[in-house]
N, C-alpha and C positions, 0 to 999 in steps of 0.2 A: 504493500500500500504506500509506503514511503517513496519508493521509486516511481510509482505511478503519479503520485502528487507532485513529485519533483519535476518529472518530465512535462506534466501538464502546466506547471507554473512557468517553466522555461518557454513553452510555446506561447503562453499569454504575454510574457515580457517581450519576446522577440517580435510579436505582431503589433506591439504598441508603438506607433510611429513617433509619438511625442517623447517617449522614454528613449527610443533609439537616438533621436536627435540630441537630447540633453546628455546622454551617456557616452555616445560615440562621436557624433558630428561636432557638437559645440566646442568641446575642448580642442579638437583638431583645428577648427576654424580660428579659435582664439590664439592657439599656438602659432598659426601661420601669420596672423596679424602682429603678434609679438615679434616674430622674426623679421617681418618687413619694417616694423617701426624701430627696432633696437639693434638690428644686425650691424650697423655702421657706427654705433655710438662709441664702442671701444677704440676703433681705429681713428675716429675723429678727435678723440681726446688724448691720443698718444702724443707724448711730449716731443716736439721737434728739436733739432740741434739749434743751440742758441748762438747768435752772432754777437761777438764781443771784440774789444780791442785792448791792447796793452800799450800804454803811452810811456815815453821816456826811454832812457838807455841804461840807467843804473838799476838793474833788476836783480833781486836775490836769485842766485843760481837754483836753489831748491824750489823757490816759488815758480820760476820759469819752467823748470822740469815738470812740476806737477801740472801746470797749465798745458804744457805740450803733450803730456800723456792723455789728458782729457780732450785734446784737440786732434789727436792722431787719427787720420782717416782709416788706418788699419785696425783701430781699436773698436771692438764690438760695442763698448760702452761709451762711445764718443759722445761728448756733451756739448762741446764748444766748437764754433768756427772762429778762430782767433787771428786777428791782424796785429802786427807790431808796427806802430806808427808813432809820429810825434804827437805832442800834446794838442797842438792846434788841429792836426788832422783828426784826432780822436773826437775833439769837440764838434768839428764839422760833421763827422759821421753820425754822431749822436743827434745833432740838430736835424739832420736829414732822415733820421730814424732808420738808418741802415744797420745800426747795431743797437742792442738792448742797453748796453752801458760799456764803460771802459774802466781799466785799472790804472791808477797812477799812484806811485809810491805804496804799492800793495794795498791800496784802498779803492773801493769802487765808486763810480759816479754814474748815476742813472737820471733819466729825465722824468720818469713816471713810475708808479707802482704797478705790479702785476705778478702773475705766477712765475714768468721767466726771470723777472728782476729779483724775486724772492729766492729762487733757486740759485741764481748767480751770486747773490750776497751770501747765502748760506755756504756755498762751496768755497768762496774766497775766504770767508771767516774761518772755515775749517782748516784750510791750508795755512793761514796765518797762525792759527792756534798751534798747529803741529810744529811749524817752523820755530815759533817762540819757545815752545817746550823743548825742542831739539837744541836750541841755542843755550838754554838754561842748563840742560844736562851736559852739554859740551863743555861749558865753563866749569861746571862742578867736577867733571872728570879731570880737567886740566889742573884744577886746584888740588884734587886728591893726589895726582901724580907729583906735584910740587911738594905737598906736605910729606909725601913718602920719600922725598929726597931725590926723585928722578927728574933731572932737568933736561934730559935728552928725550923730549916728548915727540912721539910719532903722531902728529896731528891728523894725518890722513886715516890712520888706523882707528883713532878715537872717533873721527867723523863717520867712518863706515859703521863702527859699532853702534853709535847713537842712531843712525838712520835705519839700521837693521832692526833695532829695538822698537822704534816708533813707526817705521814704515811711512815716511813722510810723502812717499809717492801716493797720490790720491787716485782711487778708481771707484767706479760705481758698480755694484753688483745687485742684480735683481734676485732677491731672496723670496719673492712672493710665490705662493702656490700657483702653478700654471693653470690649474683647473678653476681658480677663483676669478670670478667676473661678476661685478655687481648686477649686471643685466640678468645673470642666472637666477636671481631671486624671483624674477617674473615667471620663469619656467618652474621654479619650485612651488610658487603659489598656484600655478596652473595644475600641477600634479595634485596639490592639496585640494583644489576645487574639484578635480575629477574624482578623487577619492570620496569626497563628501557628497558629490552628486549621486553616489550609490544609494543615498537616502530615498531618492525618488523611486528606485526599484523596490526596496523593502516596503515602502509606504503603499505602493500599488498592489503588491502581493497581499499585504495584510488587509487592505480595503476589500479585496476580492473575497476574503474568507470571513469578514465581519458581517454579522446579520443586519446591522443597521446601515451598511454601506452598499450592499449588493444583493440581488436575488439569489445568487449562488451562495452567498454567505448564509442566507436564511435556510437554504436547503441543507447546507453542511452542519448548521447548528443543531438540527434535529436528526442528523444521521448518526450512525454508529462509529464514524471516523474519529479516531483519537485526536483530540485537539493539539496535544503536544507534538505528535508526529506530523500533523497538518502544518503547524506553524514552522517547525524546524525544516521541513521539506521546502516550504516557500522561501524561507530565509536563506537556505543553502543555494537555491536557484538564483536568488537575487545576488548573492555573493559571487557566484560563478560568472554571471553576466557582467558584474562590475569588474572582476579581474580580467575578463576578456577585453573590456573597454580600455582598461589601463595598459594591457599588453599592446593593443593597437596604438595607443597614444605614445607609449615609450618607443615603439618601433618607428613610428612616424617622425617623432622629434629627433631620434638618433640618426636615422638613415636619410631622411628627407631634409630636415632642418639642420642636421649636423650639430646637435646640442651635445656637449660633452658632460656627462654626469660623473665622470671620474671612473676609477677602477674598483670602487667598492660596490659592485653589482649586488652581491648577496645582501649587504646591509640596506641597500636601496629597495630591494624587493621586500625585505622584512618590514621596513618602514611603511611601504605602500600597502602591505597586507594589514598592518595595524591601523593605518589611516582609513582603509576601506571598511574595516570593522566598525570604526567610529561613525562613518557615514551610514552604515547599515543600521546601527543602533539609534541614530538620530531619526531616521525614517520611521522606525518602529514607535518611538515615543511620540512623534508628531501624529502618526496615524491613530494611536490609541487615545492620546491626551486631548486632542482638539476635536470638538464636536461640530465640524463644518463639512462642506462638500469637498469632493476630491480636487477640484480646480483651486479652491481656496487653500487646501493643504499644500498643493504644488507651489502656489505663490508664497506661502509661509516658509517652505523649505528653501526655495531659491533665494528669498530675502535673507534668511539666516546665514546660508552658505556664503553669499556674496558679501554680507557684512563682515563675517569672519575673515574672508579672503582680503577684504579692504584693510582690515586692521593688521593683517600679516604682511602687507606691502604690495598687493597686486595692482592697485590703481596709482600707487606712488611709493617708491622704495623707501622713502624717508618715514612713511607712516609707522612702520614697524618700530623704528627707533624712537619715534615720538611717544608711542604707547609704552614701550619698554621703559622709557625715562620717567614718564609722568604717571601712568597707571599700569605698573608691571603686572598686577594681579590679573588684569584683563587678558593679557596674552598667555598667562600661565594656565588659564582655563579655556583658551581658544584652541580647538583641535587643528584648525588650519595653520596656526602659528606653531603648534607642536610638530606638524609635519615639515614645514619649511625650515624650522629651527633644527630639526633632526638632520635634514639634508645637508645644510652647510656647516653643521657641527662636525660632519665627517671630514671637512676640508680645513676648518679653522683649528681643530684640536688634534693632538697626537693620540689622545686616549679616546675611548668610547663612552666615557662616563656620561657626558651630556647627551650623546645620542641615545644611549640606553634609557636615560631618564625620560626622554621624549617618547620612546616606544612604550615604556611602562605607563606613562601618563595617558597615552592614547588607549591602552588596554583598560586601565582603571576607569577612564571616561566612558568607554563603551559598556563595561560591566555595570557601571552606575546607572546609565540610561536604560539598560535592559532590565535591571532590577526594578526601576521605577515603572517601566512598562508592564512588567509581570504583575506588580502589586495593583496597578490600575485595572489591568485586564481581569484579575480575579474579583474585583469589586463591581464589575459591570453587570447589571441585570436589565432585562428588557421585559416590560409589562406586556408588550405586544410586538410581534415581528410579522 
């Protein structure tokens, strides 16, 4: 009987065009729009090589060497296009906005503020800081040699020793995780939305077997069919259809949109399973708790899911951080945020502590809603059906 009810529920779900759209088509359409809207953001915000000038002739050798390293065309971390000019030429280049700024006596001169100017100042300050530290240590080493009675000082050896210790040659290294991209949060919320849209499936299945929602439910309520077996078979059918929808979405985003979810595929699947369970339980509680028609229940579910996705960053990536900062409890009980947070905790953290916390939170959330649903279902009585 369980298998019969399971197959029957599958047929009902697959023939429902509205459910097929929201479960299969809508996430794919939304993912395509995300890809069109955000695909070039990362490239457009990539930092360009900064045009600068160095004015004057009396330039510290270590300072010049550091600037040359960052200006070397063969350097993969090239940061500057550097011109060595006179002071007047540097002023003219800056006035004509052909350079961001220039260096004179190891100090920078800029015309306006901006990201490139800030980076320029930071790098020059860092170089000067290391050079000053190097000079201080150099003088201390010489004083130490003199105090020890050694007046035949090898200055080149001391200079090499100090430079090796401090590494005054400046270079830039990209230490960020290659899988990290703030645009990815949009796709994380898309997966979260797809998981929670499984609530539409479980709600529809329960509506079909509830005596106050359908004629079929009235017949089932007076039949010999075990209610537990009936409910479980319908929920299992809903869960299976939901997982198929997620599989299609993952396949589409990975192979068609080239979204990189990283190498933690097993953890991603586990999180998606827990998220889908949360969506399933949400549909159950809405179906049982709200005494309205099916269309009204669909509206309620879509509204709840989209509100949760909004708080987790779907409509604006800064919203998640605003909520985390001002009302952190809101995101702690938000299943959409649990899913998205679990996704990028895989990339931000070396341990699985936070990831597992999100998975466990989703399971607890699901069980809590199911318990509430069961308690409400047991109290339901009908004077007439």
